[in-house]
Chimera marker file (.cmm) of the C-alpha trace (Angstrom):
<marker_set name="trace">
<marker id="1" x="0.000" y="0.000" z="0.000" r="1" g="1" b="0" radius="0.5"/>
<marker id="2" x="1.253" y="3.451" z="-0.923" r="1" g="1" b="0" radius="0.5"/>
<marker id="3" x="0.327" y="6.374" z="1.339" r="1" g="1" b="0" radius="0.5"/>
<marker id="4" x="0.324" y="9.834" z="-0.221" r="1" g="1" b="0" radius="0.5"/>
<marker id="5" x="-0.925" y="13.342" z="0.569" r="1" g="1" b="0" radius="0.5"/>
<marker id="6" x="-3.835" y="14.700" z="-1.450" r="1" g="1" b="0" radius="0.5"/>
<marker id="7" x="-1.596" y="17.399" z="-2.919" r="1" g="1" b="0" radius="0.5"/>
<marker id="8" x="1.064" y="14.910" z="-3.999" r="1" g="1" b="0" radius="0.5"/>
<marker id="9" x="-1.624" y="12.654" z="-5.452" r="1" g="1" b="0" radius="0.5"/>
<marker id="10" x="-3.081" y="15.549" z="-7.432" r="1" g="1" b="0" radius="0.5"/>
<marker id="11" x="0.322" y="16.644" z="-8.720" r="1" g="1" b="0" radius="0.5"/>
<marker id="12" x="1.379" y="13.109" z="-9.717" r="1" g="1" b="0" radius="0.5"/>
<marker id="13" x="-1.938" y="11.566" z="-10.724" r="1" g="1" b="0" radius="0.5"/>
<marker id="14" x="-0.521" y="9.699" z="-13.727" r="1" g="1" b="0" radius="0.5"/>
<marker id="15" x="2.199" y="8.070" z="-11.638" r="1" g="1" b="0" radius="0.5"/>
<marker id="16" x="-0.268" y="6.848" z="-9.004" r="1" g="1" b="0" radius="0.5"/>
<marker id="17" x="-2.763" y="5.690" z="-11.616" r="1" g="1" b="0" radius="0.5"/>
<marker id="18" x="-0.008" y="3.558" z="-13.146" r="1" g="1" b="0" radius="0.5"/>
<marker id="19" x="0.816" y="2.189" z="-9.684" r="1" g="1" b="0" radius="0.5"/>
<marker id="20" x="-2.825" y="1.136" z="-9.226" r="1" g="1" b="0" radius="0.5"/>
<marker id="21" x="-2.818" y="-0.544" z="-12.632" r="1" g="1" b="0" radius="0.5"/>
<marker id="22" x="0.201" y="-2.527" z="-11.461" r="1" g="1" b="0" radius="0.5"/>
<marker id="23" x="-1.759" y="-3.797" z="-8.443" r="1" g="1" b="0" radius="0.5"/>
<marker id="24" x="-0.862" y="-1.279" z="-5.737" r="1" g="1" b="0" radius="0.5"/>
<marker id="25" x="-3.395" y="0.308" z="-3.421" r="1" g="1" b="0" radius="0.5"/>
<marker id="26" x="-3.125" y="4.061" z="-2.870" r="1" g="1" b="0" radius="0.5"/>
<marker id="27" x="-4.134" y="5.552" z="0.477" r="1" g="1" b="0" radius="0.5"/>
<marker id="28" x="-4.779" y="9.304" z="0.163" r="1" g="1" b="0" radius="0.5"/>
<marker id="29" x="-4.401" y="11.574" z="3.195" r="1" g="1" b="0" radius="0.5"/>
<marker id="30" x="-5.631" y="15.115" z="3.710" r="1" g="1" b="0" radius="0.5"/>
<marker id="31" x="-4.342" y="16.923" z="6.780" r="1" g="1" b="0" radius="0.5"/>
<marker id="32" x="-2.962" y="13.615" z="8.018" r="1" g="1" b="0" radius="0.5"/>
<marker id="33" x="-6.322" y="11.799" z="7.875" r="1" g="1" b="0" radius="0.5"/>
<marker id="34" x="-7.251" y="9.134" z="5.354" r="1" g="1" b="0" radius="0.5"/>
<marker id="35" x="-9.913" y="10.446" z="2.984" r="1" g="1" b="0" radius="0.5"/>
<marker id="36" x="-9.808" y="7.878" z="0.183" r="1" g="1" b="0" radius="0.5"/>
<marker id="37" x="-8.284" y="4.696" z="-1.163" r="1" g="1" b="0" radius="0.5"/>
<marker id="38" x="-7.714" y="3.945" z="-4.800" r="1" g="1" b="0" radius="0.5"/>
<marker id="39" x="-7.715" y="0.298" z="-5.866" r="1" g="1" b="0" radius="0.5"/>
<marker id="40" x="-7.907" y="-1.386" z="-9.245" r="1" g="1" b="0" radius="0.5"/>
<marker id="41" x="-11.210" y="-2.493" z="-10.721" r="1" g="1" b="0" radius="0.5"/>
<marker id="42" x="-10.275" y="-6.163" z="-10.391" r="1" g="1" b="0" radius="0.5"/>
<marker id="43" x="-9.398" y="-5.703" z="-6.730" r="1" g="1" b="0" radius="0.5"/>
<marker id="44" x="-12.678" y="-3.891" z="-6.053" r="1" g="1" b="0" radius="0.5"/>
<marker id="45" x="-14.761" y="-6.661" z="-7.628" r="1" g="1" b="0" radius="0.5"/>
<marker id="46" x="-12.830" y="-9.250" z="-5.628" r="1" g="1" b="0" radius="0.5"/>
<marker id="47" x="-13.209" y="-7.212" z="-2.444" r="1" g="1" b="0" radius="0.5"/>
<marker id="48" x="-16.968" y="-6.882" z="-2.890" r="1" g="1" b="0" radius="0.5"/>
<marker id="49" x="-17.567" y="-10.527" z="-3.727" r="1" g="1" b="0" radius="0.5"/>
<marker id="50" x="-15.325" y="-11.678" z="-0.864" r="1" g="1" b="0" radius="0.5"/>
<marker id="51" x="-17.226" y="-9.461" z="1.580" r="1" g="1" b="0" radius="0.5"/>
<marker id="52" x="-20.504" y="-11.159" z="0.613" r="1" g="1" b="0" radius="0.5"/>
<marker id="53" x="-19.304" y="-14.694" z="1.349" r="1" g="1" b="0" radius="0.5"/>
<marker id="54" x="-21.413" y="-16.222" z="4.084" r="1" g="1" b="0" radius="0.5"/>
<marker id="55" x="-24.147" y="-13.593" z="3.797" r="1" g="1" b="0" radius="0.5"/>
<marker id="56" x="-26.459" y="-15.814" z="1.771" r="1" g="1" b="0" radius="0.5"/>
<marker id="57" x="-27.640" y="-18.985" z="3.466" r="1" g="1" b="0" radius="0.5"/>
<marker id="58" x="-27.701" y="-21.108" z="0.341" r="1" g="1" b="0" radius="0.5"/>
<marker id="59" x="-26.151" y="-21.207" z="-3.087" r="1" g="1" b="0" radius="0.5"/>
<marker id="60" x="-28.687" y="-19.831" z="-5.530" r="1" g="1" b="0" radius="0.5"/>
<marker id="61" x="-29.161" y="-20.738" z="-9.157" r="1" g="1" b="0" radius="0.5"/>
<marker id="62" x="-29.511" y="-17.472" z="-11.070" r="1" g="1" b="0" radius="0.5"/>
<marker id="63" x="-31.555" y="-19.022" z="-13.908" r="1" g="1" b="0" radius="0.5"/>
<marker id="64" x="-33.971" y="-20.680" z="-11.482" r="1" g="1" b="0" radius="0.5"/>
<marker id="65" x="-34.398" y="-17.430" z="-9.540" r="1" g="1" b="0" radius="0.5"/>
<marker id="66" x="-35.054" y="-15.485" z="-12.740" r="1" g="1" b="0" radius="0.5"/>
<marker id="67" x="-37.716" y="-17.935" z="-13.913" r="1" g="1" b="0" radius="0.5"/>
<marker id="68" x="-39.382" y="-17.810" z="-10.472" r="1" g="1" b="0" radius="0.5"/>
<marker id="69" x="-39.548" y="-13.994" z="-10.632" r="1" g="1" b="0" radius="0.5"/>
<marker id="70" x="-40.980" y="-14.100" z="-14.148" r="1" g="1" b="0" radius="0.5"/>
<marker id="71" x="-43.647" y="-16.622" z="-13.110" r="1" g="1" b="0" radius="0.5"/>
<marker id="72" x="-44.541" y="-14.561" z="-10.032" r="1" g="1" b="0" radius="0.5"/>
<marker id="73" x="-45.005" y="-11.389" z="-12.089" r="1" g="1" b="0" radius="0.5"/>
<marker id="74" x="-46.846" y="-12.905" z="-15.063" r="1" g="1" b="0" radius="0.5"/>
<marker id="75" x="-50.187" y="-12.626" z="-13.275" r="1" g="1" b="0" radius="0.5"/>
<marker id="76" x="-49.672" y="-8.907" z="-12.564" r="1" g="1" b="0" radius="0.5"/>
<marker id="77" x="-50.195" y="-7.823" z="-16.178" r="1" g="1" b="0" radius="0.5"/>
<link id1="1" id2="2" r="1" g="1" b="0" radius="0.2"/>
<link id1="2" id2="3" r="1" g="1" b="0" radius="0.2"/>
<link id1="3" id2="4" r="1" g="1" b="0" radius="0.2"/>
<link id1="4" id2="5" r="1" g="1" b="0" radius="0.2"/>
<link id1="5" id2="6" r="1" g="1" b="0" radius="0.2"/>
<link id1="6" id2="7" r="1" g="1" b="0" radius="0.2"/>
<link id1="7" id2="8" r="1" g="1" b="0" radius="0.2"/>
<link id1="8" id2="9" r="1" g="1" b="0" radius="0.2"/>
<link id1="9" id2="10" r="1" g="1" b="0" radius="0.2"/>
<link id1="10" id2="11" r="1" g="1" b="0" radius="0.2"/>
<link id1="11" id2="12" r="1" g="1" b="0" radius="0.2"/>
<link id1="12" id2="13" r="1" g="1" b="0" radius="0.2"/>
<link id1="13" id2="14" r="1" g="1" b="0" radius="0.2"/>
<link id1="14" id2="15" r="1" g="1" b="0" radius="0.2"/>
<link id1="15" id2="16" r="1" g="1" b="0" radius="0.2"/>
<link id1="16" id2="17" r="1" g="1" b="0" radius="0.2"/>
<link id1="17" id2="18" r="1" g="1" b="0" radius="0.2"/>
<link id1="18" id2="19" r="1" g="1" b="0" radius="0.2"/>
<link id1="19" id2="20" r="1" g="1" b="0" radius="0.2"/>
<link id1="20" id2="21" r="1" g="1" b="0" radius="0.2"/>
<link id1="21" id2="22" r="1" g="1" b="0" radius="0.2"/>
<link id1="22" id2="23" r="1" g="1" b="0" radius="0.2"/>
<link id1="23" id2="24" r="1" g="1" b="0" radius="0.2"/>
<link id1="24" id2="25" r="1" g="1" b="0" radius="0.2"/>
<link id1="25" id2="26" r="1" g="1" b="0" radius="0.2"/>
<link id1="26" id2="27" r="1" g="1" b="0" radius="0.2"/>
<link id1="27" id2="28" r="1" g="1" b="0" radius="0.2"/>
<link id1="28" id2="29" r="1" g="1" b="0" radius="0.2"/>
<link id1="29" id2="30" r="1" g="1" b="0" radius="0.2"/>
<link id1="30" id2="31" r="1" g="1" b="0" radius="0.2"/>
<link id1="31" id2="32" r="1" g="1" b="0" radius="0.2"/>
<link id1="32" id2="33" r="1" g="1" b="0" radius="0.2"/>
<link id1="33" id2="34" r="1" g="1" b="0" radius="0.2"/>
<link id1="34" id2="35" r="1" g="1" b="0" radius="0.2"/>
<link id1="35" id2="36" r="1" g="1" b="0" radius="0.2"/>
<link id1="36" id2="37" r="1" g="1" b="0" radius="0.2"/>
<link id1="37" id2="38" r="1" g="1" b="0" radius="0.2"/>
<link id1="38" id2="39" r="1" g="1" b="0" radius="0.2"/>
<link id1="39" id2="40" r="1" g="1" b="0" radius="0.2"/>
<link id1="40" id2="41" r="1" g="1" b="0" radius="0.2"/>
<link id1="41" id2="42" r="1" g="1" b="0" radius="0.2"/>
<link id1="42" id2="43" r="1" g="1" b="0" radius="0.2"/>
<link id1="43" id2="44" r="1" g="1" b="0" radius="0.2"/>
<link id1="44" id2="45" r="1" g="1" b="0" radius="0.2"/>
<link id1="45" id2="46" r="1" g="1" b="0" radius="0.2"/>
<link id1="46" id2="47" r="1" g="1" b="0" radius="0.2"/>
<link id1="47" id2="48" r="1" g="1" b="0" radius="0.2"/>
<link id1="48" id2="49" r="1" g="1" b="0" radius="0.2"/>
<link id1="49" id2="50" r="1" g="1" b="0" radius="0.2"/>
<link id1="50" id2="51" r="1" g="1" b="0" radius="0.2"/>
<link id1="51" id2="52" r="1" g="1" b="0" radius="0.2"/>
<link id1="52" id2="53" r="1" g="1" b="0" radius="0.2"/>
<link id1="53" id2="54" r="1" g="1" b="0" radius="0.2"/>
<link id1="54" id2="55" r="1" g="1" b="0" radius="0.2"/>
<link id1="55" id2="56" r="1" g="1" b="0" radius="0.2"/>
<link id1="56" id2="57" r="1" g="1" b="0" radius="0.2"/>
<link id1="57" id2="58" r="1" g="1" b="0" radius="0.2"/>
<link id1="58" id2="59" r="1" g="1" b="0" radius="0.2"/>
<link id1="59" id2="60" r="1" g="1" b="0" radius="0.2"/>
<link id1="60" id2="61" r="1" g="1" b="0" radius="0.2"/>
<link id1="61" id2="62" r="1" g="1" b="0" radius="0.2"/>
<link id1="62" id2="63" r="1" g="1" b="0" radius="0.2"/>
<link id1="63" id2="64" r="1" g="1" b="0" radius="0.2"/>
<link id1="64" id2="65" r="1" g="1" b="0" radius="0.2"/>
<link id1="65" id2="66" r="1" g="1" b="0" radius="0.2"/>
<link id1="66" id2="67" r="1" g="1" b="0" radius="0.2"/>
<link id1="67" id2="68" r="1" g="1" b="0" radius="0.2"/>
<link id1="68" id2="69" r="1" g="1" b="0" radius="0.2"/>
<link id1="69" id2="70" r="1" g="1" b="0" radius="0.2"/>
<link id1="70" id2="71" r="1" g="1" b="0" radius="0.2"/>
<link id1="71" id2="72" r="1" g="1" b="0" radius="0.2"/>
<link id1="72" id2="73" r="1" g="1" b="0" radius="0.2"/>
<link id1="73" id2="74" r="1" g="1" b="0" radius="0.2"/>
<link id1="74" id2="75" r="1" g="1" b="0" radius="0.2"/>
<link id1="75" id2="76" r="1" g="1" b="0" radius="0.2"/>
<link id1="76" id2="77" r="1" g="1" b="0" radius="0.2"/>
</marker_set>
């Protein structure tokens, strides 16, 4: 993880963007307090999916769920 001030980040945006593309995480500080983190798209998707593990009780079949929703809403029309 790279820690940088907001001013330095602003002045060297291209450098830090390249660092994120290479897999680094950028922690941005303003007045000594963390205000943001910059992570790659792949890392964010992984982070979100990993944080949901164990939230759902069962493994769900997306196709089965979709067909159930369609059947439930067919009578509404």
